[in-house]
Each structure stands twice: as structure tokens, then as C-alpha cells.
C-alpha positions in Angstrom: 3.9 21.2 -76.9 7.6 21.9 -77.2 9.1 25.4 -77.4 12.0 27.0 -79.3 13.3 29.9 -77.3 15.6 32.5 -78.9 17.7 34.6 -76.6 19.0 37.3 -78.8 21.5 40.0 -77.7 24.7 41.7 -78.4 28.0 40.0 -77.7 28.6 40.3 -74.0 24.9 40.6 -73.1 24.8 37.2 -71.4 23.0 35.1 -74.0 25.0 31.9 -73.4 24.8 32.3 -69.7 21.1 32.8 -69.7 20.5 30.0 -72.2 22.5 27.6 -70.1 20.7 28.7 -66.9 17.3 28.2 -68.6 18.2 24.7 -69.8 19.3 23.8 -66.3 15.7 24.6 -65.1 13.9 22.4 -67.6 14.4 18.6 -68.0 15.9 17.7 -71.4 15.9 21.3 -72.7 18.7 21.7 -75.2 20.9 24.8 -74.9 22.2 24.9 -78.5 25.3 27.0 -79.0 25.9 27.8 -82.7 29.3 29.3 -82.0 30.3 26.0 -80.3 29.2 24.2 -83.5 31.1 26.6 -85.7 34.3 26.2 -83.7 33.9 22.4 -83.8 34.2 22.5 -87.6 37.7 21.8 -88.9 39.6 24.8 -90.0 36.6 27.0 -89.4 38.7 30.1 -89.1 40.0 29.8 -92.7 36.4 30.8 -93.8 34.5 31.9 -90.8 31.5 33.0 -92.9 31.0 29.7 -94.5 31.6 27.9 -91.2 29.0 30.1 -89.5 26.4 29.3 -92.2 27.2 25.6 -92.0 26.9 25.8 -88.2 23.4 27.4 -88.6 22.4 24.6 -90.9 23.5 22.0 -88.4 21.7 23.9 -85.6 18.4 24.0 -87.6 18.6 20.2 -88.1 19.4 19.5 -84.5 16.8 21.8 -83.0 14.2 20.5 -85.4 14.8 17.0 -84.3 14.8 17.9 -80.6 11.5 19.8 -81.0 10.0 16.9 -83.0 10.8 14.6 -80.1 8.8 16.9 -77.8 11.6 18.7 -76.1 12.4 22.4 -75.7 15.4 24.2 -77.2 17.0 27.4 -76.2 19.3 29.2 -78.5 21.4 32.2 -77.5 22.6 34.0 -80.5 23.4 37.6 -81.7 21.1 38.1 -84.7 21.0 41.6 -86.0 19.3 40.5 -89.2 15.9 38.9 -89.4 16.6 36.1 -91.9 17.8 33.5 -89.5 15.1 34.5 -86.9 12.5 33.8 -89.5 14.1 30.4 -90.3 13.9 29.5 -86.6 10.3 30.5 -86.4 9.5 28.4 -89.5 11.3 25.3 -88.0 9.2 25.8 -84.8 6.0 26.0 -86.9 6.9 22.9 -88.9 7.5 21.0 -85.7 4.3 22.3 -84.1 6.4 24.0 -81.4 5.9 27.5 -79.9 8.5 30.1 -80.9 9.5 32.6 -78.2 11.8 35.5 -79.0 13.6 37.4 -76.3 16.1 40.3 -76.7 18.6 41.0 -73.9 18.8 44.7 -73.6 21.8 46.6 -72.3 22.8 50.2 -72.5 26.1 50.9 -74.5 28.1 51.8 -71.4 27.3 48.6 -69.5 27.9 46.6 -72.7 31.3 48.2 -73.2 32.2 47.4 -69.6 31.2 43.8 -70.0 33.2 43.5 -73.3 36.2 45.0 -71.6 36.0 42.6 -68.7 35.6 39.6 -71.1 38.6 40.8 -73.1 40.7 41.1 -69.9 39.7 37.6 -68.6 38.0 35.4 -71.2 36.2 32.6 -69.4 35.2 30.6 -72.4 37.3 29.5 -75.4 35.2 31.3 -77.9 35.7 34.6 -76.0 39.3 34.6 -76.9 38.3 34.4 -80.6 35.4 36.8 -80.3 37.5 39.4 -78.5 39.5 39.8 -81.8 36.3 40.6 -83.6 34.3 42.7 -81.1 35.5 45.1 -78.4 34.3 47.8 -76.0 34.5 50.4 -78.8 31.8 48.5 -80.7 29.3 48.7 -77.9 27.3 51.8 -79.3 27.0 50.1 -82.7 26.0 46.8 -81.1 23.4 48.6 -79.0 22.0 50.3 -82.1 21.7 47.0 -83.9 19.7 45.5 -81.0 17.4 48.6 -80.9 16.8 48.1 -84.6 15.9 44.4 -84.0 13.5 45.4 -81.2 11.9 48.0 -83.4 11.5 45.6 -86.4 10.3 42.7 -84.2 7.7 44.2 -81.9 6.6 40.7 -80.7 10.1 40.0 -79.3 10.2 40.4 -75.6 12.7 42.9 -74.2 14.5 41.7 -71.1 16.6 44.0 -69.0 20.1 42.3 -69.1 21.6 44.6 -66.4 19.9 42.4 -63.7 21.5 39.4 -62.1 21.4 36.2 -64.0 18.9 34.6 -61.6 16.5 37.6 -62.0 16.9 37.5 -65.8 16.2 33.8 -66.0 13.2 34.2 -63.7 11.9 37.0 -66.0 12.2 34.7 -69.0 10.6 31.8 -67.2 7.7 34.0 -66.0 7.1 35.2 -69.6 7.2 31.6 -70.9 4.6 30.6 -68.4 2.1 33.0 -69.9 -0.5 31.5 -72.2 
């Protein structure tokens, strides 16, 4: 049975890094990057909200197909509202796949430090764009948003994102191995 794995977390929490590292551990697992899809749309920045919604629609189709083919999908995304999380769960159910939901948890101070480091030296093209939208001063609000998600979604598994990437990936893989 295939799995859809959501790695939710604030910007700077390590979602994309963790998703890529997880995919590297599992043959044919797709690390789907919605921001990458959005930025691949022509003139996306003239209407970023419409582009984001379009990218989500494309992602749902792609991950649904990959799940139907019997392969796993991992999606790293900042989702402070539950609507898209529910859509992901529904696609997994329609494709007879398991849905696993993880939340990368960071305190506001560590998150602010990571956002500052990312702003000073972006290592991915989307960071340069995202740095205009989110900065270290936003860390307390981002942290609050994730606390709210964890409170509203008690089945989501909280993962301490202050640990090294290898430890975080190991924690996620261990949790996925449970029946």
C-alpha cells in the first residue's frame, strides 16, 4: 500500500530538506514541491495566489497518479489552514493509500535564527523570493500558527525540528514503520 506523507512546518523549519532526504531513502518516492510547481508557472508572481492554487491543483493530480501507481509521495508544505490538508487526506483515501501527517516543530527563537540565516545566504532559488514575504520577525506568528495546527490536528505527529536532519528523517521513518 502506498503512502502520502505530509511534512508540515513553518518556513525555515526544514520541510523541503526533510522531504528530499526521505525520498532519497525510498525507491521511487516522489518528493513533491508545490512551491517549485508554482514558480514553474509563467508569470506566477503577477498573481501569486492564483498561481499557488493552480500549483496545488497540479500537485493533487500528480500525487494522485503516483499513489495510484503504487508509489509513495512526500510533500513538504507550510499549511496553517486545514482545507488543503483535508484534500490531501481525501486523495490518499481515494487512491487506497495511507495518509501520514507530520508537523516540524521549532521554537520561535530557533525559527527566527534559521530565517535570518536563509535571508543572508539563500541556498535555493525560492528562498530569495520567500525572503521577501517572510522574515525573522515573523517567527513568533509562524510558531503560533503551527501550534494551532497541532492543536486542531491531534493525529498529526509532532517532530522536533531542532535535531540534525539525519535524526529527524530517522524519527519520521521510525514512525512510518509503525502499524
